[in-house]
GUFI-560259 format. One record per residue (C-alpha): x, y, z; residue number from 1; residue in three letters; chain. Coordinates in Angstrom, 2 decimals. Example, Ala and Ser with C-alpha at 12.3 -4.5 7.8 and 13.67 -1.06 7.14 Angstrom:
<atoms>
ATOM       px       py       pz    i   aa  ch
ATOM    12.30    -4.50     7.80    1  ALA   A
ATOM    13.67    -1.06     7.14    2  SER   A
</atoms>
This chain:
<atoms>
ATOM       px       py       pz    i   aa  ch
ATOM   -23.61    64.36    72.23    1  MET   A
ATOM   -20.78    62.02    71.32    2  LYS   A
ATOM   -22.93    59.02    70.37    3  ALA   A
ATOM   -25.23    60.89    67.93    4  PRO   A
ATOM   -22.14    62.38    66.20    5  PHE   A
ATOM   -20.57    59.00    65.69    6  ILE   A
ATOM   -23.81    57.67    64.19    7  MET   A
ATOM   -24.09    60.60    61.81    8  LEU   A
ATOM   -20.45    60.15    60.74    9  LEU   A
ATOM   -21.00    56.45    60.01   10  GLY   A
ATOM   -24.16    57.20    58.03   11  LEU   A
ATOM   -22.33    59.85    55.96   12  PHE   A
ATOM   -19.47    57.45    55.24   13  SER   A
ATOM   -21.87    54.72    54.09   14  SER   A
ATOM   -23.71    57.13    51.80   15  LEU   A
ATOM   -20.42    58.34    50.36   16  THR   A
ATOM   -19.22    54.79    49.69   17  LEU   A
ATOM   -22.57    53.82    48.10   18  PHE   A
ATOM   -22.47    56.84    45.87   19  ALA   A
ATOM   -18.94    55.99    44.79   20  SER   A
ATOM   -19.83    52.37    43.91   21  LYS   A
ATOM   -22.99    53.31    42.09   22  GLY   A
ATOM   -21.35    55.99    39.98   23  ASP   A
ATOM   -18.04    54.92    38.37   24  PRO   A
ATOM   -17.69    58.48    37.01   25  GLN   A
ATOM   -16.75    59.66    40.50   26  ASN   A
ATOM   -13.77    57.18    40.47   27  LEU   A
ATOM   -10.43    57.93    38.88   28  ASN   A
ATOM   -10.10    56.54    35.28   29  PRO   A
ATOM    -8.64    53.04    35.14   30  VAL   A
ATOM    -5.46    52.87    33.03   31  PRO   A
ATOM    -5.88    50.22    30.31   32  VAL   A
ATOM    -4.21    48.87    27.19   33  GLY   A
ATOM    -6.37    48.45    24.10   34  VAL   A
ATOM    -6.34    46.76    20.69   35  ALA   A
ATOM    -8.56    47.04    17.65   36  LYS   A
ATOM   -11.18    44.51    16.62   37  VAL   A
ATOM   -10.22    42.90    13.33   38  GLN   A
ATOM   -12.40    41.35    10.64   39  GLU   A
ATOM   -10.72    38.30     9.04   40  LEU   A
ATOM   -11.77    35.76     6.46   41  ALA   A
ATOM   -12.11    32.26     7.91   42  VAL   A
ATOM   -13.04    28.91     6.50   43  LYS   A
ATOM   -15.44    27.09     8.71   44  ASN   A
ATOM   -14.38    23.43     8.81   45  PRO   A
ATOM   -16.73    20.45     8.58   46  ILE   A
ATOM   -16.12    18.46    11.77   47  GLN   A
ATOM   -16.95    14.74    11.76   48  LEU   A
ATOM   -15.96    11.58    13.57   49  SER   A
ATOM   -13.82     9.18    11.56   50  GLY   A
ATOM   -12.34     5.70    11.69   51  THR   A
ATOM    -8.74     4.74    10.91   52  VAL   A
ATOM    -8.45     2.20     8.07   53  LEU   A
ATOM    -5.38     0.52     6.57   54  PRO   A
ATOM    -4.62     1.84     3.09   55  LYS   A
ATOM    -3.87    -1.68     1.88   56  THR   A
ATOM    -5.22    -5.03     3.10   57  ILE   A
ATOM    -3.55    -7.98     1.38   58  SER   A
ATOM    -4.59   -11.60     1.80   59  ARG   A
ATOM    -1.38   -13.47     0.89   60  LEU   A
ATOM    -2.01   -16.89    -0.67   61  ALA   A
ATOM     0.08   -19.89    -1.67   62  ALA   A
ATOM     1.14   -19.83    -5.33   63  GLU   A
ATOM     2.04   -23.52    -5.43   64  VAL   A
ATOM     0.56   -26.48    -3.62   65  GLU   A
ATOM     2.46   -28.13    -0.82   66  GLY   A
ATOM     2.84   -28.71     2.91   67  ARG   A
ATOM     3.68   -25.76     5.16   68  VAL   A
ATOM     7.21   -26.32     6.43   69  GLU   A
ATOM     7.95   -23.07     8.32   70  LYS   A
ATOM     6.01   -20.06     9.68   71  ILE   A
ATOM     8.36   -17.19    10.51   72  LEU   A
ATOM     6.02   -14.62    12.15   73  PHE   A
ATOM     3.53   -14.07    14.96   74  ASN   A
ATOM     0.13   -12.45    14.64   75  GLU   A
ATOM     0.35    -8.69    15.22   76  GLY   A
ATOM     4.06    -8.57    14.33   77  ALA   A
ATOM     5.52    -5.66    12.36   78  PHE   A
ATOM     7.33    -6.90     9.25   79  VAL   A
ATOM     9.34    -5.12     6.59   80  LYS   A
ATOM     8.99    -5.52     2.85   81  LYS   A
ATOM    10.74    -8.63     1.52   82  GLY   A
ATOM    10.78   -10.60     4.80   83  LYS   A
ATOM    10.24   -14.36     4.43   84  LEU   A
ATOM     6.94   -15.23     6.15   85  LEU   A
ATOM     6.02   -18.80     5.13   86  ILE   A
ATOM     8.07   -21.60     3.55   87  GLN   A
ATOM     6.30   -24.45     1.73   88  ILE   A
ATOM     8.13   -27.81     1.38   89  ARG   A
ATOM    10.11   -27.90    -1.87   90  THR   A
ATOM    11.83   -31.34    -1.78   91  GLU   A
ATOM     9.63   -32.88    -4.55   92  PRO   A
ATOM    10.31   -29.87    -6.75   93  LEU   A
ATOM    14.04   -30.15    -6.14   94  LYS   A
ATOM    13.97   -33.78    -7.29   95  LEU   A
ATOM    12.14   -32.74   -10.45   96  GLN   A
ATOM    14.77   -30.08   -11.00   97  LEU   A
ATOM    17.61   -32.60   -10.69   98  ALA   A
ATOM    15.94   -34.86   -13.28   99  LEU   A
ATOM    15.41   -31.95   -15.67  100  ALA   A
ATOM    19.05   -30.89   -15.32  101  LEU   A
ATOM    20.24   -34.44   -16.14  102  ALA   A
ATOM    18.00   -34.54   -19.22  103  ASN   A
ATOM    19.38   -31.25   -20.41  104  ARG   A
ATOM    22.95   -32.53   -19.99  105  LYS   A
ATOM    22.12   -35.59   -22.09  106  GLN   A
ATOM    20.71   -33.44   -24.88  107  ILE   A
ATOM    23.71   -31.10   -24.76  108  VAL   A
ATOM    26.07   -34.07   -25.22  109  ASN   A
ATOM    24.02   -35.43   -28.12  110  MET   A
ATOM    23.99   -32.05   -29.83  111  LEU   A
ATOM    27.73   -31.67   -29.34  112  LYS   A
ATOM    28.29   -35.07   -30.92  113  GLU   A
ATOM    26.09   -34.21   -33.91  114  LEU   A
ATOM    27.82   -30.90   -34.52  115  LYS   A
ATOM    31.31   -32.47   -34.34  116  SER   A
ATOM    30.44   -34.94   -37.16  117  GLY   A
ATOM    31.31   -38.69   -37.56  118  THR   A
ATOM    34.58   -39.87   -36.02  119  ARG   A
ATOM    37.23   -41.59   -38.18  120  LYS   A
ATOM    36.85   -44.84   -36.27  121  GLU   A
ATOM    33.13   -44.93   -36.93  122  GLU   A
ATOM    33.65   -44.04   -40.58  123  LEU   A
ATOM    36.21   -46.90   -41.01  124  SER   A
ATOM    33.89   -49.38   -39.30  125  ALA   A
ATOM    30.99   -48.33   -41.52  126  SER   A
ATOM    33.15   -48.70   -44.67  127  LYS   A
ATOM    34.34   -52.16   -43.60  128  ALA   A
ATOM    30.78   -53.30   -42.99  129  ALA   A
ATOM    29.82   -52.10   -46.47  130  MET   A
ATOM    32.74   -53.95   -48.07  131  GLU   A
ATOM    31.87   -57.20   -46.23  132  ARG   A
ATOM    28.31   -56.98   -47.44  133  SER   A
ATOM    29.59   -56.25   -50.97  134  GLN   A
ATOM    31.75   -59.39   -50.89  135  ALA   A
ATOM    28.84   -61.47   -49.63  136  ALA   A
ATOM    26.71   -60.07   -52.44  137  LEU   A
ATOM    29.35   -60.98   -55.03  138  LYS   A
ATOM    29.58   -64.51   -53.64  139  LEU   A
ATOM    25.80   -64.99   -53.68  140  SER   A
ATOM    25.66   -63.73   -57.28  141  SER   A
ATOM    28.21   -66.33   -58.40  142  ILE   A
ATOM    26.35   -69.05   -56.53  143  GLU   A
ATOM    23.07   -68.05   -58.10  144  LEU   A
ATOM    24.60   -68.21   -61.61  145  LYS   A
ATOM    25.93   -71.72   -60.93  146  ARG   A
ATOM    22.65   -72.89   -59.45  147  GLN   A
ATOM    20.80   -71.56   -62.47  148  LYS   A
ATOM    22.91   -73.70   -64.84  149  GLU   A
ATOM    22.40   -76.80   -62.68  150  LEU   A
ATOM    18.66   -76.16   -62.57  151  TYR   A
ATOM    18.68   -75.85   -66.36  152  GLY   A
ATOM    20.41   -79.24   -66.68  153  ASP   A
ATOM    17.90   -80.78   -64.28  154  GLY   A
ATOM    20.52   -81.53   -61.65  155  VAL   A
ATOM    18.81   -79.57   -58.81  156  ILE   A
ATOM    15.20   -78.98   -57.98  157  SER   A
ATOM    13.27   -75.75   -58.23  158  LEU   A
ATOM    13.22   -75.39   -54.42  159  ASN   A
ATOM    17.01   -75.37   -54.20  160  GLU   A
ATOM    17.21   -72.82   -56.99  161  PHE   A
ATOM    14.62   -70.54   -55.29  162  ASP   A
ATOM    16.54   -70.75   -52.01  163  ARG   A
ATOM    19.74   -69.59   -53.71  164  THR   A
ATOM    17.88   -66.77   -55.42  165  ARG   A
ATOM    16.46   -65.61   -52.04  166  THR   A
ATOM    19.91   -65.60   -50.44  167  LEU   A
ATOM    21.18   -63.41   -53.25  168  LYS   A
ATOM    18.30   -60.94   -52.72  169  ALA   A
ATOM    19.04   -60.77   -48.97  170  GLU   A
ATOM    22.74   -60.13   -49.70  171  ALA   A
ATOM    21.74   -57.33   -52.09  172  GLN   A
ATOM    19.52   -55.69   -49.42  173  ALA   A
ATOM    22.23   -55.92   -46.77  174  LEU   A
ATOM    24.72   -54.33   -49.10  175  TYR   A
ATOM    22.36   -51.48   -49.91  176  ASN   A
ATOM    21.83   -50.84   -46.17  177  GLU   A
ATOM    25.54   -50.82   -45.33  178  LYS   A
ATOM    26.28   -48.62   -48.31  179  LYS   A
ATOM    23.64   -46.10   -47.22  180  ALA   A
ATOM    25.04   -46.08   -43.66  181  ASN   A
ATOM    28.51   -45.45   -44.96  182  TYR   A
ATOM    27.39   -42.63   -47.23  183  GLU   A
ATOM    25.46   -41.06   -44.30  184  GLU   A
ATOM    28.50   -41.32   -42.03  185  ALA   A
ATOM    30.66   -39.87   -44.79  186  LEU   A
ATOM    28.28   -36.94   -45.33  187  ALA   A
ATOM    27.88   -36.24   -41.56  188  GLY   A
ATOM    24.69   -35.67   -39.52  189  PRO   A
ATOM    21.71   -34.14   -41.28  190  ARG   A
ATOM    20.76   -30.52   -40.52  191  LEU   A
ATOM    17.20   -31.54   -39.57  192  GLU   A
ATOM    18.51   -33.81   -36.82  193  LYS   A
ATOM    20.68   -31.05   -35.39  194  ILE   A
ATOM    17.71   -28.64   -35.39  195  GLN   A
ATOM    15.54   -31.25   -33.65  196  ARG   A
ATOM    18.07   -31.62   -30.86  197  GLU   A
ATOM    18.34   -27.82   -30.54  198  ILE   A
ATOM    14.56   -27.68   -30.06  199  ALA   A
ATOM    14.78   -30.45   -27.46  200  ASN   A
ATOM    17.44   -28.46   -25.59  201  LEU   A
ATOM    15.26   -25.32   -25.54  202  GLN   A
ATOM    12.31   -27.33   -24.20  203  ALA   A
ATOM    14.52   -28.83   -21.48  204  ALA   A
ATOM    15.71   -25.36   -20.41  205  GLU   A
ATOM    12.12   -24.10   -20.23  206  GLU   A
ATOM    11.18   -27.04   -18.01  207  ARG   A
ATOM    14.06   -26.15   -15.70  208  ILE   A
ATOM    12.93   -22.52   -15.51  209  ARG   A
ATOM     9.36   -23.59   -14.69  210  ILE   A
ATOM    10.53   -25.81   -11.84  211  ILE   A
ATOM    12.88   -23.12   -10.49  212  GLU   A
ATOM    10.02   -20.61   -10.58  213  ASP   A
ATOM     7.82   -23.01    -8.60  214  LYS   A
ATOM    10.57   -23.42    -6.00  215  ILE   A
ATOM    10.88   -19.64    -5.73  216  ASP   A
ATOM     7.10   -19.19    -5.38  217  ARG   A
ATOM     7.01   -21.76    -2.59  218  ALA   A
ATOM     8.38   -18.97    -0.35  219  SER   A
ATOM     5.84   -16.30     0.70  220  ILE   A
ATOM     7.49   -12.90     1.31  221  HIS   A
ATOM     5.99    -9.64     2.59  222  ALA   A
ATOM     5.11    -7.52    -0.49  223  PRO   A
ATOM     5.16    -4.31     1.60  224  PHE   A
ATOM     5.95    -3.08     5.11  225  THR   A
ATOM     3.08    -3.58     7.55  226  GLY   A
ATOM     1.50    -5.61    10.34  227  TYR   A
ATOM     0.35    -9.23    10.35  228  ILE   A
ATOM    -3.39    -8.91    10.97  229  ALA   A
ATOM    -4.23   -12.62    10.85  230  LYS   A
ATOM    -2.54   -16.03    10.49  231  LYS   A
ATOM    -4.64   -18.47     8.47  232  GLU   A
ATOM    -2.51   -21.64     8.38  233  THR   A
ATOM    -0.25   -23.77    10.59  234  GLU   A
ATOM     2.95   -25.81    10.16  235  VAL   A
ATOM     2.18   -29.17     8.55  236  GLY   A
ATOM    -1.04   -28.00     6.93  237  GLU   A
ATOM    -1.51   -28.68     3.20  238  TRP   A
ATOM    -2.12   -25.64     1.03  239  LEU   A
ATOM    -3.49   -25.74    -2.49  240  ASP   A
ATOM    -2.54   -23.00    -4.93  241  ALA   A
ATOM    -4.68   -19.98    -4.04  242  GLY   A
ATOM    -5.34   -20.92    -0.40  243  ASP   A
ATOM    -5.01   -17.92     1.96  244  SER   A
ATOM    -2.07   -18.10     4.39  245  ALA   A
ATOM    -2.13   -14.73     6.18  246  LEU   A
ATOM    -3.49   -11.16     6.10  247  VAL   A
ATOM    -1.05    -8.23     5.92  248  LEU   A
ATOM    -2.07    -4.55     6.36  249  VAL   A
ATOM    -0.22    -1.27     5.85  250  THR   A
ATOM     0.10     1.33     8.60  251  VAL   A
ATOM     1.87     4.13     6.72  252  ASP   A
ATOM     0.03     5.75     5.15  253  PRO   A
ATOM    -3.43     5.12     6.59  254  VAL   A
ATOM    -6.91     6.20     5.54  255  LEU   A
ATOM    -9.44     8.02     7.70  256  ILE   A
ATOM   -13.02     7.28     6.66  257  GLU   A
ATOM   -15.82     9.69     7.53  258  VAL   A
ATOM   -19.51     9.63     6.65  259  SER   A
ATOM   -20.12    12.95     4.91  260  LEU   A
ATOM   -23.72    14.32     4.92  261  PRO   A
ATOM   -25.06    14.95     1.44  262  GLN   A
ATOM   -25.41    18.69     2.12  263  SER   A
ATOM   -21.59    18.94     2.22  264  TYR   A
ATOM   -20.83    16.62    -0.70  265  LEU   A
ATOM   -20.74    19.37    -3.33  266  GLN   A
ATOM   -18.13    21.29    -1.32  267  HIS   A
ATOM   -15.63    18.40    -0.97  268  ILE   A
ATOM   -13.22    17.49    -3.76  269  GLN   A
ATOM   -10.17    15.28    -4.15  270  LEU   A
ATOM    -7.31    17.18    -2.57  271  GLY   A
ATOM    -9.45    19.03     0.00  272  THR   A
ATOM    -7.25    19.68     3.03  273  THR   A
ATOM    -8.08    18.08     6.35  274  ALA   A
ATOM    -6.96    17.78     9.96  275  GLU   A
ATOM    -7.21    14.58    11.96  276  VAL   A
ATOM    -7.25    14.88    15.76  277  ILE   A
ATOM    -6.37    11.94    17.98  278  LEU   A
ATOM    -7.10    12.41    21.69  279  GLU   A
ATOM    -5.39    10.40    24.42  280  ASN   A
ATOM    -3.12     8.73    21.87  281  ASN   A
ATOM    -1.28     5.57    22.84  282  ARG   A
ATOM     2.06     7.39    23.07  283  LEU   A
ATOM     0.68     9.25    26.08  284  GLY   A
ATOM     1.14    12.73    24.64  285  LYS   A
ATOM    -2.46    13.98    24.79  286  GLY   A
ATOM    -3.91    15.46    21.62  287  VAL   A
ATOM    -2.11    14.70    18.35  288  LYS   A
ATOM    -2.99    16.51    15.11  289  ILE   A
ATOM    -2.25    15.11    11.64  290  PHE   A
ATOM    -2.48    16.92     8.30  291  LYS   A
ATOM    -3.86    15.20     5.22  292  GLY   A
ATOM    -5.95    15.45     2.06  293  LYS   A
ATOM    -9.06    13.79     0.69  294  VAL   A
ATOM    -7.94    10.93    -1.56  295  VAL   A
ATOM   -11.19     8.99    -2.12  296  GLU   A
ATOM   -14.83    10.07    -2.47  297  ILE   A
ATOM   -17.32     7.20    -2.76  298  ILE   A
ATOM   -20.35     8.54    -4.64  299  VAL   A
ATOM   -22.52     5.63    -3.55  300  PHE   A
ATOM   -24.14     6.72    -0.33  301  GLY   A
ATOM   -26.18     5.19     2.47  302  ASP   A
ATOM   -29.87     5.50     1.60  303  ALA   A
ATOM   -30.87     5.60     5.29  304  LEU   A
ATOM   -28.41     8.12     6.70  305  SER   A
ATOM   -27.91    10.07     3.41  306  ARG   A
ATOM   -24.17    10.07     3.96  307  THR   A
ATOM   -21.26     9.28     1.63  308  PHE   A
ATOM   -17.93     7.66     2.55  309  PRO   A
ATOM   -14.98    10.04     2.19  310  VAL   A
ATOM   -11.42     8.92     2.89  311  ARG   A
ATOM    -8.49    11.07     3.94  312  ILE   A
ATOM    -4.88    10.03     3.37  313  GLY   A
ATOM    -2.56    10.51     6.37  314  ILE   A
ATOM     1.16     9.77     6.79  315  ARG   A
ATOM     1.71     7.64     9.89  316  ASN   A
ATOM     5.50     7.31    10.08  317  GLN   A
ATOM     5.58     6.85    13.87  318  LYS   A
ATOM     2.67     4.38    13.68  319  ARG   A
ATOM     0.65     6.43    16.17  320  THR   A
ATOM    -2.58     5.64    14.36  321  LEU   A
ATOM    -3.80     2.06    14.26  322  ALA   A
ATOM    -6.64     0.63    12.15  323  PRO   A
ATOM    -9.90     0.71    14.05  324  GLY   A
ATOM    -9.16     3.86    16.08  325  MET   A
ATOM   -11.77     6.63    16.32  326  MET   A
ATOM   -10.59    10.17    15.53  327  VAL   A
ATOM   -12.06    13.63    15.01  328  THR   A
ATOM   -11.66    15.10    11.54  329  THR   A
ATOM   -11.94    18.63    10.19  330  LYS   A
ATOM   -12.46    19.15     6.48  331  LEU   A
ATOM   -11.72    22.56     4.98  332  PHE   A
ATOM   -13.86    22.78     1.84  333  PRO   A
ATOM   -13.00    25.02    -1.11  334  ARG   A
ATOM   -15.87    27.45    -0.79  335  ARG   A
ATOM   -16.26    31.21    -0.24  336  ASP   A
ATOM   -14.66    32.24     3.06  337  SER   A
ATOM   -16.81    33.90     5.74  338  GLN   A
ATOM   -15.67    36.95     7.65  339  LYS   A
ATOM   -15.61    36.99    11.44  340  SER   A
ATOM   -14.60    39.44    14.15  341  LEU   A
ATOM   -11.32    38.64    15.90  342  PHE   A
ATOM    -9.88    40.09    19.11  343  VAL   A
ATOM    -6.66    39.32    20.97  344  PRO   A
ATOM    -6.99    36.42    23.38  345  LYS   A
ATOM    -6.06    38.78    26.25  346  ASP   A
ATOM    -9.32    40.70    25.62  347  ALA   A
ATOM   -11.40    37.70    26.72  348  ILE   A
ATOM   -12.66    37.74    30.31  349  VAL   A
ATOM   -14.24    34.46    31.39  350  ARG   A
ATOM   -16.46    33.69    34.39  351  SER   A
ATOM   -18.57    30.67    35.32  352  PRO   A
ATOM   -21.66    32.43    33.95  353  LYS   A
ATOM   -20.43    34.15    30.80  354  GLU   A
ATOM   -17.60    35.32    28.56  355  THR   A
ATOM   -17.21    39.05    27.86  356  ILE   A
ATOM   -14.96    41.67    26.32  357  VAL   A
ATOM   -14.70    45.31    27.39  358  TRP   A
ATOM   -15.28    47.67    24.46  359  ALA   A
ATOM   -14.05    51.24    24.75  360  VAL   A
ATOM   -16.63    53.95    23.93  361  ARG   A
ATOM   -15.36    57.51    23.46  362  ASN   A
ATOM   -17.93    60.31    23.75  363  ASN   A
ATOM   -17.33    64.01    23.98  364  LEU   A
ATOM   -17.06    64.03    27.77  365  LYS   A
ATOM   -15.15    60.89    28.69  366  GLU   A
ATOM   -13.90    57.45    27.68  367  VAL   A
ATOM   -15.82    54.50    29.11  368  LYS   A
ATOM   -15.55    50.68    29.08  369  ALA   A
ATOM   -18.74    48.88    27.99  370  VAL   A
ATOM   -19.33    45.22    28.83  371  ARG   A
ATOM   -20.12    43.07    25.74  372  ILE   A
ATOM   -21.10    39.38    26.23  373  PRO   A
ATOM   -19.62    37.27    23.42  374  VAL   A
ATOM   -19.39    33.72    22.10  375  LYS   A
ATOM   -15.86    32.64    21.22  376  THR   A
ATOM   -14.94    30.68    18.12  377  GLY   A
ATOM   -11.89    29.47    16.26  378  ARG   A
ATOM    -8.44    30.63    17.40  379  ALA   A
ATOM    -5.97    32.00    14.87  380  LYS   A
ATOM    -2.50    32.43    16.36  381  LYS   A
ATOM    -2.88    35.16    19.08  382  ARG   A
ATOM    -6.41    36.09    18.00  383  LEU   A
ATOM    -9.74    34.46    18.67  384  ILE   A
ATOM   -13.05    34.82    16.84  385  ALA   A
ATOM   -15.93    36.38    18.78  386  VAL   A
ATOM   -19.64    36.82    18.14  387  GLU   A
ATOM   -21.46    39.50    20.20  388  PRO   A
ATOM   -24.47    38.08    22.04  389  LEU   A
ATOM   -25.67    41.48    23.27  390  LYS   A
ATOM   -24.54    44.96    22.39  391  GLY   A
ATOM   -22.65    46.30    19.40  392  ASN   A
ATOM   -19.16    45.27    18.32  393  LEU   A
ATOM   -17.68    45.97    14.91  394  LYS   A
ATOM   -14.45    46.14    12.99  395  LYS   A
ATOM   -12.15    48.92    14.24  396  GLY   A
ATOM   -13.65    49.10    17.74  397  ASP   A
ATOM   -11.18    49.16    20.59  398  GLN   A
ATOM   -11.25    46.44    23.25  399  VAL   A
ATOM    -9.35    46.34    26.54  400  VAL   A
ATOM    -6.45    43.84    26.60  401  VAL   A
ATOM    -4.63    45.10    29.73  402  GLN   A
ATOM    -6.31    46.11    33.00  403  GLY   A
ATOM    -9.67    44.53    32.13  404  ASN   A
ATOM    -9.77    42.58    35.39  405  GLU   A
ATOM   -10.31    45.86    37.32  406  ARG   A
ATOM   -13.18    47.18    35.22  407  LEU   A
ATOM   -16.82    47.56    36.15  408  ARG   A
ATOM   -19.71    48.46    33.82  409  PRO   A
ATOM   -19.31    51.99    32.43  410  ASN   A
ATOM   -15.97    52.45    34.16  411  SER   A
ATOM   -13.99    55.45    33.01  412  ALA   A
ATOM   -10.73    54.41    31.44  413  VAL   A
ATOM    -7.47    56.02    30.53  414  LEU   A
ATOM    -5.89    54.51    27.45  415  ILE   A
ATOM    -2.19    53.91    27.86  416  GLN   A
ATOM    -0.10    54.40    24.74  417  LYS   A
</atoms>
C-alpha cells in the first residue's frame, strides 16, 4: 500500500505545480514600481559619415627672388603665428641699401648748403674774379682804341687790328660771366634749385623704403597657427618671386565635410546645429563628441550621387581632430518635430532574442503585467524612446520600472507607492 500512495502523492504535487505555473492568477501579486509613458517631441537627426578638413590651407610663397639661406621647421611640425619659417639671402639687398643711404646723405648735405646760402669767402672770391675781369676788359678797350688809330694811319695791318678787336670781345664776355656769377652768389641759391634737391631727397627716401621692404619680405613667417603639411624647397635652392616654399594648414577650427542627399537639402540651413562623433580617438578616450554648426553649403552637387557638400565648423582646441580623419555626423534640421513615446531606461528588459517592456493593465478584477515587445530609439537623459512592435502602448500607460525581472506574462502585480 505504501508504494501506490507515494506515486499518487508525487502525481498530485506535479499537477499542483503545473497548475501554478500555467495560471499566474493563483500566485501572489508581484510588488512592482511603475512610471508613466511620456510623449515627447524629438528631432530626428540626419546621420552621415564625414571627413575632417582644415579650415585654411595656405601655400606660402617667396615674395622676393633669392637663394634659400635657412629653413627653420620640419614637415608635420606645429607652429605658432608669426614664427620665422624660411630666410632668403639678403646680402645683395643690404648692399643696395647702404648705397641708397649714402646717396641720401649726399643730397641732404647739398640741400643744407643751398638753404644756408653763399658763404662770405665764396662771395669775396666771386667779387674779386669779377673785378679782375673788369680790369682786363678796361685794358683791352684801351688797346683796341690805340690799335684803331694805328690802323687808320696805316701803321698796322687789318689782321692785327682784328686780333685786338677779338681780344676785347673775349674780355667783355668774361666780364659778363663773372659779373653774373657774383650777382647770383650775392642773391643766394634759386628757389627752383632748392625744390629740385628736395624732390631728389624724397626719391632717395622712397628707394630706401623699397629696399627695406624687400629685405623684410625675404623672411617668410607663419601667417596663422597651424601645422606644416608640406615642405617644397631646400637650403641653397633659388626661389623666384611667387615660387611655393611650403604648405601650412589650420587645425583650430576645422571643417567636417559631409555629402548631403538632395532629399535633405531643403531642411539644412547655415547655422543648423550638428554633432560630430569621433570613435577610438588618438587620445585613447573612446568616443568623443563635438558640437558645431553648418557654416558652408555648396549648392553645386554631384550629378551621379545626387549629393551636395555641406561643411560643419568645429572648434578643435586640443587638436584631437586631424585633417583626413573619418567621423560620424548628426545634423539637426530646423523642421517640425515628431512626437515619440518615452519610458524610463529601467523599464527596458533586454534578452538575446528581443527587447520588451511590461505594461500594467488594470481591469475590474485585478492588475496584470502585459509583455510588449518594443524597438528602442534615441535616449534623452533618463528616458529612452520606444516603438511598440506588437501590442498597444500609449501616452499615460504605466510600465514596470522595479521588479520587472520577476514577471511572467499576465502576472498579477501589486503597485508599490
